[in-house]
N, C-alpha and C positions, 0 to 999 in steps of 0.2 A: 502494498499500498504507500503509495507518494504521501509524504509529509505536506501537509497544507503551507500554500505558497502565502507567504507574508510582504504584501507589495511594499511597506517600505523596509523594510532591509533589504531587499532587492533592489531598490531605488539608491539605497547607501551604498549597496556593493559600486553601482553603477557611476554614480559620483565620485565616490572614492578611485575606482579604478581611472578616470578621467583625469581625475586631478593628479593622481602619482605619475599616468604617462606625462603628466606638462614638467611634471617635478626630474623626472628621468630625464627628459629631453631636452632638458636645460643642462643636468645633473652631466652628461656624457662630457660637456666643455667645461665644467667647474675645475678650479683651481685646487679644493678642498675635497674630491670625491675620490676613492682608492677605489681600486679594484672589487675591492672586499664591500669596501659600501655599496658601489654599482648593483652589485649582485642580492645586497640586502634589500634593496630599496625593489628591486625587480621581483624578488619573494615576495614582498608586499602587494604590489600589483597584481601577481599572479594568484593571491589569493584571494582578491576582489573578483578576477575574471572568473576562479574556479566557481565562487559563489553563484557568478551568472548562470553559468555551465549548469550546475547544479539545479538551479530554477527551470531549466527548458526552455519551453517556449514563451513564458514570462519573462524569462529572461532577456530576450529576443526583444521582444514584445516593449521592454521599456527602453531596453540600448536605440530601438528604432524610433520610438518617440523624443529620442535625447536631438539625434539625428536632424532633427528640425533648426536647433539652435544653430547648425553650422559652426560649430567648433573642433577644434583637433582633437581632443582629447575624447571626445564625443566619439567623433570618427574613428581614433584608433580601435577602440572597445567595440563597437558595433563590428569593425570588418573583422577584426578576431573572432567574435563569432561566424559572423557569416562565412569567413571561408572556413572553419572549423563544422561546419554544416554540409548538406547534399544538396542544398536550396541556391539554384545558380539566381533567386527573386531576390534571395538577401546580397549576395552582391550583388546585385545589380542598384540595389537600393542605395547601398554605399558608393557604388561609383554615381548616381545621380547626387547626391549630397556631395560628393568632390566637384562635379561639374559646375555646381552652380555653386561653389568657395573653391576654388583653386589654389588660393594660398596656403589650404590644408593637406595637399597632395605629399608630404613628407608624413603624415601621421600614417596615411592610407600605406606605403609602402616599410613602414616602421610594421605595422600589425604582419606584412609577408617575411618581416626578420625575426616575430614573433611566433608564430605557428610552427608544429612539428613537422617534422619531415616528410611524411606521410600526406598531409594537408596541403604541404607546399608543392609535392610529386603530382597532386589531385589538379591543383589548379594551374600552377605558373606555365608548366609546357605549351598549354595550350594557350594561353595567353598570345604566347609569340608571334603569332598566326592569327590573329586575333583582326576581325575586319576594321573594330575601333583602334585609333590610334592611344587611347588611355590605356589600353589592355596591354599594347607592345611595350609603351612606356615602363607600365608596371614590371614586366616580366622583366625585359633588362634590368631595370633598380633591382627587383627580388634576386635575380643572379649575382648581383656585384657585390650586393650587401652582405651574402651568404659567401661571397668569395668563392662560385661558380662558374668555371666557364661556359657562357650560354653558347658556344660554339658559330655556325655560322648565321646567326642573326644577329652578332654583333657586328658585323661586317654592314648586313642589311640596315641596321637600325640607324650607321651613319650615311646611306642612303636614303635611308626616308626623309619626306620633304617637309615633317613636321621639326621644327629648330627644336623644341622640348626633347624632343627622342636622341636627335642628334647630341646635344648638348648630353643629354646623359651615357651615350655611348661615347664620347670624346672622353669625358671625366672614367667610365670602365676601361677604356684601351691601358691606361694610367695605372690604373687601380688593380687591376687581373694581372698586369706586364704583359700583353698582348702583341708584343713585337713583331710580330706579321702585321701588323694593322698600322706600324709608321708611315709608310705610303699613304693611304686613307688620311691621318692625322695632316700631313703636311697641305693637303687639297683645302683646310681651312683657315691658313694659314693668313689669307686675305679675304677672308669672308666677311660680310655683311653685318654679322651678327657679332655683338660684341663679348657675348658668352660663347658662342663656338671658338673664336679669335684666342680668346683665354685658356678654355680646357684642352685645347690642340697643343697651345704651347706647354701647357704645363704637364700635358700628358707627356709628350715630347720630351723633356726635360726630364723628366721620374723615370723614362726612359733610356736615359744618359744620352740624348741629344744634346749638344752642348752649342750648335746652333740656334736652339730656339730660346736662351737666356735672354739675349737682346731684348726679344719680344714678349717674354714674362718679366722683365723690368718695367716696362711700362706701365704696365698694371698697378705696380706700389707707388700708391698716393694714398693718404687719406678720403680724399675723396673718391675715392674707386670701390664699387662693392665689391673685388676680388683681391684686395689689398693683403690680408689676411693668409688665404693661401697661396696668394706669389709671394710671399716675403719669407713664408715660414718653409716653402722649398727653395727659395734662390738662396738663402743663407748658408744652405747646407750643403748645395753644391759648387757654389766657390768657394777656393782656397782660403785661407784665412785673411790674405792680404786683401784680394778683390773684395769681400766681406766688407772688410774697413774700409775701404777706398767708399764702397758703394754708400753704407750707411755717412761716413761722411761728406758726401755729396746731399744725404737728408736734411747735414742739418742748416742748409742755405735758406730752408722753411721753418719757421720756429714754430709753425703749429706740428712741425716733426717728433718732436723732443719725445713724447712718449713711447712713439713707433720706433725712435734711435733707442732710448732703453730698453724696449721691448728684444729689439732685433740683438741686442749682446747678449742676450740668452742664449738667443736662436745660433750663434756663433760658435757660442763658447768658450772663446779664449779668456783666461781670467788676468790678462794684462790692464780688462776694464775693471777689477772690482774695487781699486781705489775711487776711482769715477763713480761708479754706481752706491758705493757709501756714501759719498758728497750730494748726491742727487736722491738720497735720502732723507735732507733736510728740507727740500723743497715738498710741499707737505700735497699738492697735486702728481708729483711723481713719487712719492717713497714707495708706496705700496708696489707699483710695478717694476721699480727699479729691487725691492725686494725681490718680488718674483724672478728677475733674471738671476740676481743674486743665489738663490735657492736653485736656478735651475743649471747655473755652473759647479757649484759648490756639492749639493746636494742636500745644506742645511735644511733642518724643517726649524723655519726662523719661531714659531709658537711654542712647538714640545721643547726647543732645545734652548728656550727663558731667554730668547731676543728680541721679544716682543715690546714695544713701546706702547704710549698712550694716545688715543685719539687726539689732535693739536687741537690749542682753546679756538676758539671762533672758526674754525673751517668747517663746512659743510661740503657736503657732495651728496647727488642725487634729491629727489623732491625733499621740498622743506612743508614746515605745517602753516606758513607763511601765505595766506591765499592772495596777495597781492604777487606773489612771484610766479614769473612767470617759463622757469626752468623749471621743466619737469622732466629733464633726461634722468634715469638712472643712473648710480654710482655704477661706473663700468670695474672698478676693485673691492668691489662692496667685500666679500670674500676672502680676499686675501691678508695676510697677516700686516701687523703695522710695525715694521722696524724700528729699532732705536740704535739709531748711528754710532754711540756710542759702544755699545756694546758689541756690536756689528766690527768694530775697527779694531777691538782688543781681540776678536773671535780672528781675524786676520791676519793680524800681528801674529799670531800664535800659529796659526795653522797656512800661513800663505806659502809657507817653505814647500809646502807637499802639492804645490799647483805647478806647473811647467808652461810659461807664456811663450804663445806660440804652437800650442797643442789644445785641439777641440774637448771639451769636459762636457758630458751630460750627467748631472746628478751626482758629481763628487769623482767620476772614471772618466779618464779618457773614454773616446767614443769605441767600442768594438763588436762584434755581435751579441758575444757574451753578455756583457753586460748591458744592452740596448735588451735583451730579453729578461733581463732580471728586472729593468724598471719595468715591463710590460707588466711583471708580475707583482712589482709590490710598489711603484709609484704613484701619485696622483694623476688626476685623467690628464690634464695638459703637460703635463711631463711622459705619459704614457704616449701622446699622439705626438709627440715629439721623437720618442723612441721608436714609433711604429714608422715613421717618415725616415730616421735613420737607418733601418733597417731594411727599408724599402732601396735607396738607395746602395748598403753594403752588398745586399745579395738581389742581383740584377735579377734571377728570376723567377723571383717571390712575390706574392701579391701583398700589398700593403695590409698591413695586420688591421682588422677592423673592432678599435678600439670602442665603436659605439654598439656593438652587437650585445647579447643579453650576456650578463653577468656569468652566468653559469657556465655556456657556452665556450666565452673568451677562458675560464676557469681550465675548462677541459684542455682546451687546445693547447693552455700552457703549461699541461700539466699537473696544477694545483688541487 
């Protein structure tokens, strides 16, 4: 006999699942989440999804109703239930919701990365040759985030007339290390579509084609939507001298100081540590300088008691003043506040263990075994850096997906 359905409890499962997916979607890029933390968050999310599964049709009906608000967390939750069913009409309903709110497409892709292999195999292979472009986009995205070679469908996607599919395929070529498609990438170097130009250059550089570096450089500016992925890769493929010259060139624009501070952590040369310590006296840049210091040295500023106090009169992010029109979020909200004097003392004692002119990540020179350790034990931003470094060190290995479900990552890493 089936237990009675208590609607308020099912609704709570749906609401909590949607909320926790939003939290997870942010957590994969946060500086204070480790793989263990991410796996724990995933367990909480899965528990609420499981509550909806147990509720059967009633669980789906509540998720179906929530699709009307067109929010990403609700789309993710409904999509998981839809793909785990044998009901194509449910999947169609989720697709319809996405077509009405395409900005939430990532939530639908995330659901395909969440479901078990049997459901993945039930739906994704058939999407490759679907008549509707959105299904073909979902297929390429799903194969890529699961780091599965999609075969000839990737080359076909590059020839699709829909720029959305082309862009996803261009990025996938690099992430999956599909070197045989390098000639196809080069065809997009002069594309009229900005996203196509960027991801073709990004994948070419990731596939060790240095001729695309200059094209990638053009995307490094604070106005560019592609600044972050561009600089993260650029500063890792250049040698140290080239990277330092590139960062020095950014000094010509005063607004680039934050970008330069972050860039020094990507380069990893400890020669910049004294400059970063001086930068920590600037409240606007202190925390990002601290993050780069940690990225190079491996020091956990909070755990190692090198944290200071929030400066008096300094404000960041939205305030409670109704007349304050600045509603921008504090970009460094989850970063520790470094205490310059304590960190200077630490560096005076430990600095002799670091060799100028050598690239470091989290306290050790960059090499395969250490990057694998950072993937196991580091925080998410450190792990994302390690994944890129590994991809550059291992020419045929796909980029490790640090956004995948926590238990899967732990399995891949042997934890």
